[in-house]
C-alpha positions in Angstrom: 173.3 -235.9 -12.8 170.5 -233.7 -14.0 169.1 -236.2 -16.3 169.1 -238.9 -13.7 167.3 -236.7 -11.2 164.6 -236.0 -13.6 164.1 -239.7 -14.4 163.4 -240.5 -10.8 159.8 -242.1 -10.1 159.0 -239.3 -7.7 159.7 -236.5 -10.2 157.9 -238.4 -12.9 154.9 -238.8 -10.7 154.9 -235.0 -10.0 155.1 -234.3 -13.8 152.3 -236.8 -14.5 150.0 -235.2 -11.8 150.7 -231.7 -13.1 150.1 -232.7 -16.6 146.8 -234.4 -15.6 145.8 -231.1 -13.6 146.5 -229.0 -16.7 144.7 -231.3 -19.1 141.7 -231.5 -16.8 141.7 -227.6 -16.4 141.7 -227.0 -20.2 139.1 -229.6 -20.9 136.8 -228.3 -18.2 137.2 -224.7 -19.4 136.5 -225.7 -22.9 133.2 -227.5 -21.7 132.4 -224.3 -19.8 133.0 -222.1 -22.8 130.6 -224.2 -25.1 127.9 -224.1 -22.5 128.0 -227.7 -21.2 128.3 -226.4 -17.5 125.8 -223.6 -18.2 123.0 -225.3 -16.3 125.1 -225.8 -13.2 126.4 -222.3 -13.3 123.0 -221.0 -13.5 121.8 -223.0 -10.5 124.8 -221.8 -8.5 123.8 -218.1 -9.0 120.1 -219.1 -8.3 121.3 -220.5 -5.0 123.2 -217.3 -4.2 120.2 -215.3 -5.0 117.9 -217.4 -2.9 120.3 -217.3 0.1 121.3 -213.7 -0.1 119.7 -211.2 2.5 117.2 -208.6 1.2 119.2 -205.8 -0.6 117.4 -202.5 0.1 116.2 -200.4 -2.9 114.6 -197.3 -1.3 114.6 -195.4 -4.6 112.0 -197.9 -6.1 108.4 -198.0 -4.9 105.6 -200.5 -6.2 101.9 -199.5 -6.5 99.9 -202.8 -6.6 96.6 -203.2 -8.2 95.8 -206.1 -5.8 92.6 -208.2 -5.3 90.9 -205.5 -3.3 91.6 -202.8 -5.8 90.5 -205.0 -8.8 87.3 -205.8 -6.9 86.6 -202.1 -6.4 86.8 -201.8 -10.1 84.2 -204.4 -10.7 86.7 -207.1 -11.6 86.5 -205.7 -15.3 89.4 -205.8 -17.8 91.0 -204.0 -19.5 91.6 -201.8 -16.4 89.9 -198.4 -16.2 91.9 -195.8 -18.0 90.5 -193.1 -15.7 91.6 -195.2 -12.8 95.1 -195.2 -14.2 95.0 -191.6 -15.0 93.9 -190.5 -11.5 96.5 -192.7 -9.9 99.3 -191.4 -12.2 98.2 -187.8 -11.6 98.4 -188.3 -7.8 101.8 -189.9 -7.9 103.3 -187.3 -10.2 101.8 -184.5 -8.0 103.5 -186.3 -5.0 106.8 -185.6 -6.7 107.5 -189.0 -8.2 110.4 -188.7 -10.7 108.9 -191.2 -13.0 105.6 -193.3 -12.9 105.8 -196.5 -15.0 102.7 -198.6 -15.9 103.3 -202.2 -16.2 99.9 -202.4 -18.1 99.3 -203.2 -21.7 97.3 -200.5 -23.4 96.9 -201.7 -27.0 93.0 -201.8 -27.4 90.6 -198.9 -26.9 88.1 -198.8 -24.1 85.5 -196.3 -23.1 86.3 -193.0 -25.0 86.0 -190.8 -22.0 88.3 -193.0 -19.9 90.8 -193.2 -22.8 90.6 -189.4 -23.1 91.3 -189.0 -19.5 94.6 -191.0 -19.6 95.7 -189.2 -22.8 95.0 -185.8 -21.1 97.2 -186.8 -18.0 100.1 -187.8 -20.2 99.8 -184.6 -22.2 99.9 -182.4 -19.1 103.0 -184.0 -17.6 104.8 -184.2 -21.1 105.2 -180.5 -21.0 105.7 -180.1 -17.2 109.3 -181.3 -17.2 109.0 -182.5 -13.5 107.9 -186.0 -14.1 107.9 -188.7 -16.6 105.3 -191.3 -17.7 106.4 -194.7 -19.1 104.2 -197.4 -20.4 105.0 -201.1 -21.1 104.5 -202.5 -24.5 105.5 -205.6 -26.4 108.4 -206.0 -28.9 107.2 -207.8 -32.1 109.7 -209.3 -34.5 109.4 -208.2 -38.0 109.0 -210.8 -40.7 111.8 -211.9 -42.8 114.7 -210.2 -40.9 117.8 -212.1 -40.1 119.1 -211.5 -37.5 115.8 -210.5 -35.9 114.6 -206.9 -35.7 111.7 -205.7 -33.6 109.2 -203.0 -33.4 107.0 -201.8 -30.6 103.3 -202.9 -30.6 101.3 -199.6 -30.9 99.2 -198.2 -28.0 95.5 -197.7 -28.4 96.0 -194.1 -29.6 98.9 -192.1 -31.1 97.9 -189.2 -28.8 99.1 -191.2 -25.8 102.3 -189.5 -24.7 105.1 -190.8 -22.7 108.0 -193.3 -23.3 107.3 -196.9 -24.3 109.5 -199.8 -23.4 109.1 -203.5 -24.3 108.3 -205.7 -21.4 109.4 -209.0 -23.1 111.8 -211.0 -20.9 113.7 -214.1 -21.9 112.3 -217.3 -20.2 114.7 -220.1 -19.4 114.2 -223.7 -20.6 112.8 -224.5 -17.2 110.3 -221.7 -17.3 112.2 -219.5 -14.9 112.9 -215.8 -15.6 116.6 -215.0 -14.8 117.8 -212.8 -17.5 116.9 -209.4 -19.2 117.4 -207.8 -22.5 118.0 -204.0 -22.0 118.0 -203.3 -25.7 116.6 -205.1 -28.9 117.6 -204.1 -32.4 114.9 -201.8 -34.0 113.4 -202.5 -37.4 114.1 -198.9 -38.5 117.7 -199.0 -37.2 119.0 -198.3 -33.7 117.5 -200.1 -30.7 114.4 -200.4 -28.8 114.5 -199.7 -25.0 113.2 -202.3 -22.5 110.7 -201.2 -20.0 113.3 -201.0 -17.2 115.7 -199.0 -19.3 113.0 -196.5 -20.4 112.1 -196.2 -16.6 115.6 -195.2 -15.7 115.8 -192.9 -18.7 112.5 -191.2 -17.4 114.1 -191.1 -13.9 117.0 -188.9 -15.3 114.4 -186.6 -17.0 114.8 -187.9 -20.5 111.8 -187.7 -22.8 110.9 -190.5 -25.2 112.2 -188.6 -28.1 115.6 -187.9 -26.5 115.9 -191.6 -25.5 115.1 -192.6 -29.1 117.8 -190.2 -30.5 120.4 -191.7 -28.2 119.4 -195.4 -29.2 119.6 -194.5 -32.9 123.2 -193.3 -32.3 122.5 -189.8 -33.3 125.8 -187.7 -33.0 125.8 -185.8 -29.9 123.0 -187.8 -28.3 124.9 -190.4 -26.2 122.9 -192.5 -23.9 123.3 -191.7 -20.2 121.6 -193.4 -17.4 121.6 -193.0 -13.7 123.7 -195.3 -11.6 124.1 -196.1 -7.9 127.7 -195.6 -6.7 129.5 -197.7 -4.2 128.4 -195.5 -1.4 124.7 -196.1 -2.3 124.2 -192.6 -3.8 122.6 -192.3 -7.2 124.6 -190.4 -9.8 122.0 -188.7 -12.1 123.8 -189.3 -15.4 126.6 -191.7 -16.4 127.3 -192.5 -20.1 126.9 -196.2 -20.9 128.0 -197.8 -24.2 125.0 -199.4 -26.4 127.3 -202.3 -27.0 127.1 -203.2 -23.2 123.4 -203.1 -23.2 122.8 -205.0 -26.5 125.4 -207.6 -26.1 125.0 -210.6 -23.7 121.9 -211.0 -21.8 122.0 -209.5 -18.3 121.4 -211.7 -15.3 118.7 -210.1 -13.2 120.0 -209.2 -9.8 117.0 -209.9 -7.6 117.0 -207.9 -4.5 115.3 -210.8 -2.6 112.1 -212.8 -2.5 108.7 -211.5 -3.4 107.8 -208.4 -1.4 111.3 -207.1 -1.1 110.3 -203.6 -2.5 108.2 -201.0 -0.6 104.7 -201.3 -1.9 101.3 -199.6 -1.5 97.8 -200.8 -2.7 96.4 -198.7 -5.5 92.9 -198.4 -4.2 93.7 -196.2 -1.3 95.7 -193.8 -3.4 93.0 -193.5 -6.0 90.6 -192.7 -3.3 93.0 -190.0 -2.0 93.3 -188.6 -5.5 89.6 -188.3 -6.0 88.9 -186.8 -2.7 90.9 -183.7 -3.7 93.6 -184.2 -1.0 96.9 -182.6 -2.1 99.9 -184.7 -1.3 102.2 -183.4 1.3 105.7 -182.4 0.5 107.3 -185.1 2.6 105.6 -188.3 1.1 107.0 -191.8 0.2 106.7 -191.1 -3.5 108.9 -187.9 -3.9 112.0 -188.4 -6.1 111.1 -192.1 -6.5 110.9 -194.5 -9.2 107.3 -195.6 -9.1 106.1 -198.7 -10.9 102.3 -199.6 -11.2 101.2 -203.3 -11.9 98.7 -205.9 -11.3 99.0 -208.6 -8.8 95.3 -209.8 -8.6 95.1 -213.5 -9.7 93.1 -212.9 -12.9 95.8 -210.8 -14.4 97.8 -214.0 -14.7 101.0 -211.9 -14.5 103.1 -214.1 -12.3 106.2 -215.9 -13.3 108.8 -218.2 -11.6 112.1 -216.6 -10.7 115.2 -217.9 -8.7 113.7 -216.5 -5.5 110.2 -217.8 -6.1 106.9 -217.0 -7.8 106.8 -213.1 -8.5 104.4 -210.7 -10.1 105.6 -209.2 -13.4 105.7 -205.6 -12.0 108.1 -206.8 -9.2 110.3 -208.5 -11.8 110.5 -205.3 -13.8 111.4 -203.4 -10.4 114.3 -205.9 -10.1 115.4 -205.1 -13.7 115.5 -201.5 -12.9 117.4 -202.2 -9.9 119.9 -204.3 -11.8 120.5 -201.6 -14.4 120.8 -198.9 -11.7 123.4 -200.9 -9.9 125.1 -202.1 -13.3 125.4 -205.5 -11.8 125.7 -207.4 -15.0 126.8 -210.6 -13.2 128.9 -211.4 -16.3 131.7 -213.9 -15.7 135.3 -212.8 -15.8 137.6 -213.3 -18.8 138.1 -216.9 -19.7 141.8 -216.7 -19.2 141.2 -215.8 -15.6 138.9 -218.8 -15.1 141.3 -221.3 -16.6 144.2 -219.8 -14.5 142.2 -220.3 -11.3 141.2 -223.7 -12.5 144.7 -224.7 -13.3 145.8 -223.4 -10.1 143.2 -225.5 -8.2 144.0 -228.7 -10.1 147.6 -228.3 -9.5 147.2 -227.8 -5.7 145.1 -230.9 -5.6 147.4 -232.9 -7.9 150.5 -232.1 -5.6 148.5 -233.0 -2.5 147.7 -236.3 -4.1 151.3 -237.2 -4.2 151.8 -236.9 -0.4 148.4 -237.4 1.1 146.0 -240.4 1.3 142.9 -240.3 -0.9 140.6 -239.4 2.1 142.8 -236.4 3.0 143.0 -235.3 -0.6 139.3 -235.3 -0.9 139.0 -233.3 2.4 141.5 -230.8 1.1 139.5 -230.6 -2.1 136.3 -229.9 -0.2 138.1 -227.1 1.7 139.4 -225.5 -1.5 135.9 -225.9 -3.0 134.4 -224.3 0.1 136.9 -221.4 -0.2 135.9 -220.9 -3.9 132.3 -220.7 -3.0 132.9 -218.3 -0.3 135.0 -216.1 -2.4 132.5 -216.2 -5.3 129.6 -215.3 -2.9 131.5 -212.5 -1.4 132.4 -211.2 -4.9 128.7 -211.6 -5.9 127.1 -209.9 -2.9 129.7 -207.1 -2.5 130.6 -206.2 -6.0 128.1 -207.9 -8.4 130.8 -210.1 -10.0 130.4 -213.7 -10.9 133.4 -215.7 -10.0 132.8 -219.1 -11.5 133.4 -221.7 -8.9 131.5 -224.4 -10.7 134.3 -225.1 -13.3 136.9 -225.4 -10.4 134.6 -227.7 -8.6 134.0 -229.9 -11.7 137.8 -229.6 -12.3 138.8 -230.9 -9.0 136.2 -233.6 -9.1 137.3 -234.6 -12.6 140.9 -234.7 -11.4 140.2 -236.8 -8.4 138.3 -239.2 -10.6 141.0 -239.2 -13.2 143.6 -239.9 -10.6 141.4 -242.7 -9.3 141.0 -244.2 -12.8 144.8 -244.0 -13.2 145.3 -245.6 -9.8 142.8 -248.4 -10.8 144.8 -249.0 -14.1 148.0 -249.1 -12.1 146.5 -251.7 -9.8 145.2 -253.7 -12.6 148.6 -253.6 -14.3 150.2 -254.8 -11.2 147.7 -257.4 -10.1 145.2 -258.2 -12.9 147.0 -261.0 -14.5 148.0 -262.6 -11.3 144.6 -262.7 -9.4 141.0 -263.7 -9.9 138.5 -261.0 -11.0 136.9 -261.3 -7.5 140.2 -260.6 -5.8 140.8 -257.8 -8.3 137.5 -256.2 -7.4 138.4 -256.3 -3.8 141.7 -254.7 -4.4 139.9 -251.9 -6.4 137.2 -251.5 -3.8 139.1 -251.7 -0.6 142.4 -250.3 -1.9 145.9 -251.8 -1.7 149.2 -250.1 -1.6 151.8 -250.8 -4.3 154.6 -249.7 -1.9 156.5 -252.2 -0.1 155.1 -253.6 3.3 156.0 -256.4 5.5 153.2 -258.9 5.9 152.5 -262.5 7.0 151.4 -264.7 4.1 151.3 -268.2 3.0 153.5 -269.2 0.0 152.7 -272.0 -2.3 155.2 -273.4 -4.7 154.8 -276.3 -7.2 157.1 -278.2 -9.5 156.6 -280.8 -12.1 158.4 -284.1 -11.9 160.1 -285.6 -15.1 159.5 -282.6 -17.2 163.1 -282.8 -18.6 162.5 -286.3 -19.8 159.1 -285.4 -21.2 160.6 -282.6 -23.2 163.1 -284.9 -24.9 160.4 -287.4 -25.9 157.8 -285.0 -27.4 158.1 -282.4 -30.2 158.0 -278.8 -29.1 154.4 -278.2 -30.2 152.9 -280.9 -28.0 155.0 -279.8 -25.1 153.7 -276.3 -25.5 150.1 -277.5 -25.8 150.3 -279.7 -22.7 152.1 -276.9 -20.6 149.5 -274.3 -21.7 146.8 -276.6 -20.6 148.6 -277.4 -17.3 149.3 -273.8 -16.4 145.8 -272.6 -17.4 144.3 -275.3 -15.0 146.6 -274.5 -12.2 146.2 -270.8 -12.3 142.4 -271.1 -12.3 142.7 -273.3 -9.1 145.0 -270.8 -7.5 142.8 -267.8 -8.4 139.7 -269.6 -7.2 141.2 -269.8 -3.7 142.0 -266.1 -3.5 145.6 -266.5 -4.4 148.0 -264.4 -6.4 150.2 -266.0 -9.0 153.5 -264.1 -8.6 155.7 -265.9 -11.1 156.3 -269.0 -13.4 159.7 -270.5 -12.8 160.4 -272.9 -15.7 157.6 -275.6 -15.1 157.0 -274.3 -11.5 154.6 -271.9 -10.2 154.9 -269.4 -7.1 151.7 -268.2 -5.6 151.0 -266.2 -2.5 147.9 -265.8 -0.2 147.3 -262.9 2.1 148.7 -260.2 -0.3 148.1 -257.7 -1.6 144.9 -257.8 0.5 144.6 -259.2 4.0 143.2 -262.7 4.3 142.8 -264.2 7.7 142.5 -267.6 6.1 145.5 -267.4 3.8 147.0 -270.6 5.2 143.7 -272.6 4.7 143.2 -271.2 1.2 146.8 -272.3 0.4 146.5 -275.9 1.6 143.2 -276.4 0.0 144.7 -275.0 -3.3 147.4 -277.7 -3.0 144.9 -280.4 -2.7 142.8 -279.0 -5.6 145.9 -278.7 -7.8 146.6 -282.4 -7.4 143.0 -283.4 -8.1 143.0 -281.2 -11.3 146.3 -282.7 -12.4 144.8 -286.3 -12.0 142.0 -285.3 -14.4 144.4 -283.9 -16.9 146.5 -287.1 -16.7 143.4 -289.2 -17.4 142.6 -287.2 -20.4 146.2 -287.1 -21.6 146.6 -290.8 -21.0 143.4 -291.6 -23.1 144.9 -289.5 -25.9 148.1 -291.6 -25.7 150.2 -288.8 -24.3 152.4 -289.1 -21.3 151.2 -288.1 -17.8 152.8 -285.7 -15.3 153.6 -285.6 -11.6 153.8 -282.6 -9.4 155.1 -281.7 -6.0 153.6 -278.8 -4.0 154.9 -277.1 -0.8 153.1 -274.5 1.5 155.0 -272.4 4.0 153.7 -269.5 6.2 155.7 -266.5 7.4 156.5 -263.0 6.8 157.6 -261.5 3.5 158.2 -258.2 1.8 155.3 -257.5 -0.6 155.2 -254.7 -3.0 156.2 -253.3 -6.4 159.9 -254.1 -7.4 161.9 -253.6 -10.3 163.4 -250.8 -12.4 161.8 -247.6 -13.5 161.2 -249.1 -16.8 159.6 -252.3 -15.7 158.0 -253.2 -12.3 156.1 -256.0 -11.0 154.3 -256.8 -7.8 156.2 -259.5 -5.8 156.7 -261.2 -2.5 160.2 -261.9 -1.3 162.2 -262.9 1.7 163.1 -266.1 3.6 159.7 -267.4 3.5 159.8 -267.7 -0.1 163.2 -269.3 -0.1 162.2 -271.9 2.6 159.1 -272.7 0.5 161.3 -273.6 -2.4 163.5 -275.8 -0.2 160.5 -277.7 1.2 159.2 -278.3 -2.2 162.5 -279.9 -3.2 162.0 -282.3 -0.3 159.1 -283.9 -2.1 161.5 -285.9 -4.4 163.5 -287.2 -1.3 160.3 -288.1 0.6 158.4 -289.3 -2.3 155.5 -287.1 -1.3 153.0 -285.0 -3.3 152.3 -282.2 -0.9 154.4 -280.9 2.2 153.4 -278.2 4.5 155.6 -276.5 7.2 155.0 -276.5 10.9 154.3 -272.7 10.7 151.4 -273.5 8.2 150.2 -276.4 10.3 150.0 -274.2 13.3 147.4 -272.0 11.6 145.2 -274.6 10.0 145.6 -277.0 12.9 143.1 -279.8 13.1 141.2 -278.8 9.9 143.8 -281.0 7.9 145.2 -284.6 8.0 148.9 -284.8 7.9 151.8 -287.2 8.6 154.7 -285.9 10.4 157.9 -286.0 8.4 160.2 -284.8 11.1 162.5 -281.7 11.4 164.7 -281.4 8.3 167.6 -279.0 7.7 167.3 -277.1 4.6 169.8 -274.9 2.8 169.9 -271.3 3.9 168.5 -271.9 7.4 170.4 -272.6 10.6 167.4 -274.3 12.3 165.7 -277.4 11.0 162.2 -277.0 9.5 159.4 -279.1 10.7 157.6 -280.6 7.6 154.4 -282.6 7.3 152.9 -284.5 4.4 149.4 -283.2 3.7 147.2 -286.3 3.6 143.8 -284.6 3.2 141.1 -282.4 4.9 139.9 -283.6 8.2 136.3 -282.9 7.3 136.3 -284.9 4.1 139.2 -287.2 4.4 140.3 -286.3 0.8 143.7 -287.4 0.0 146.0 -286.2 -2.8 147.2 -288.4 -5.7 144.3 -290.9 -5.5 
């Protein structure tokens, strides 16, 4: 009992659908793991970033050296070191926890101006109430594999403060999306990024203390501030170096350009040089302050997922990402494949009971649910739930199911219909299940074949019959017919199945005429070769049939069955008694009407029917006057 139940077609279809779902899931997960889907996943996160509302980051303030400020400096580069010193002094006096300059200071300038900046950093190095951070570049050392880096030196060893590299990975499309918190140092340990150095300064660490932690000195674990789920900043929380030095971090942009609180540098420098003391309650107290250029000549602008952005604002977003610990790393691959298998299994089961259109709609609902869940996880928790792989998986499953269905249709119809009809079946769809429909059935039978087989050797009979069947099948398919079966030397064909054909009766009667014409040409050739000729009777009848797949679970075929088929066979047998070549029924004539020329042969009783059947000899087509057998 159990064995029979598991061999039923329904259970087998379920098993096949589930196996396809699992296979698709494993395949898509493998593609995702090797990076084939990385581009689509990247663009999905880009879309989330672009659509997300601005995320407030009140602890970060930008000081922008804009066009007006640059003009006041005489539009000269490198920027005035005294200008930077006065600006930094004012900000630190205002109570900023850390002031970070996104300005490269590799070359010397005016000695007095260089000295002013050095003096400012020395004063605040010993104060303990504020930290100064400078951007630098990480330069790979030669001959190292894997690569190791060293920081490009500043213009003077006397310049104090913490230095962090400002290098950022650029995508193949030129967009900055990711960050590297740490790089391996040439002398061992790690080099801090500019953003990481800023956060270390915010927690009060000096450059030496940070360097000791990054070298892995015992007792010098790296701690960085972090924002908790309530929005409060915890001053110190240990963070493993492996988390910072492993995979690249996706930058969690707070919004488009201008999302951070920003002030022009020019007005602040004027306040500093006027001798005005900052008030206790000011916008810089206890803040992370980043200073950078936004004037056009700085050429410090880069594409990001949220639009073109100045370098200093990109670094502010990196600081925000580290502070929030929003790595946006995908969950474990086992979770992804489990979700993917679940999605594909749901779609596979739905495909067994729903029409393709409803399956597609259900898949869209599932995809929308995945997108919404992924977006919520991203915006609320900083997690990246990969919905691209489930999307690709469901699309692959639907496409795989469609290809299997197409193969099933080709197996059912391909050898019986013309390529044109097969294309229509695949394009418009046709059910393999049984349906009752009105069709026209054609049946042909050879005359004298038994005698012929006694006169000729088997190889010549086989050759002639192959020529005959090939020619007849070509004619049937040319008129949109489906060859259902070969019955000895006879042919059974149907019109109007599996696809609807309003002119099925017309196509059937024109097929009958063309079959006789083709047989005449075959007989002419055979006669010229000294071979015997053949005679053929054809009958056409129109009525309702059962059309669909029939057979056992091991072997099935598409067939038309019913009284219409049996009656067609009986009418064809009348050709012998009436000495006719083509007979059609009254039901067929009622459809084609005056388009054909016929001769009434009366109402004749046939075996299997209680009522006589009106039969007519098909003489030709009314429009051409063509007649069979001549």
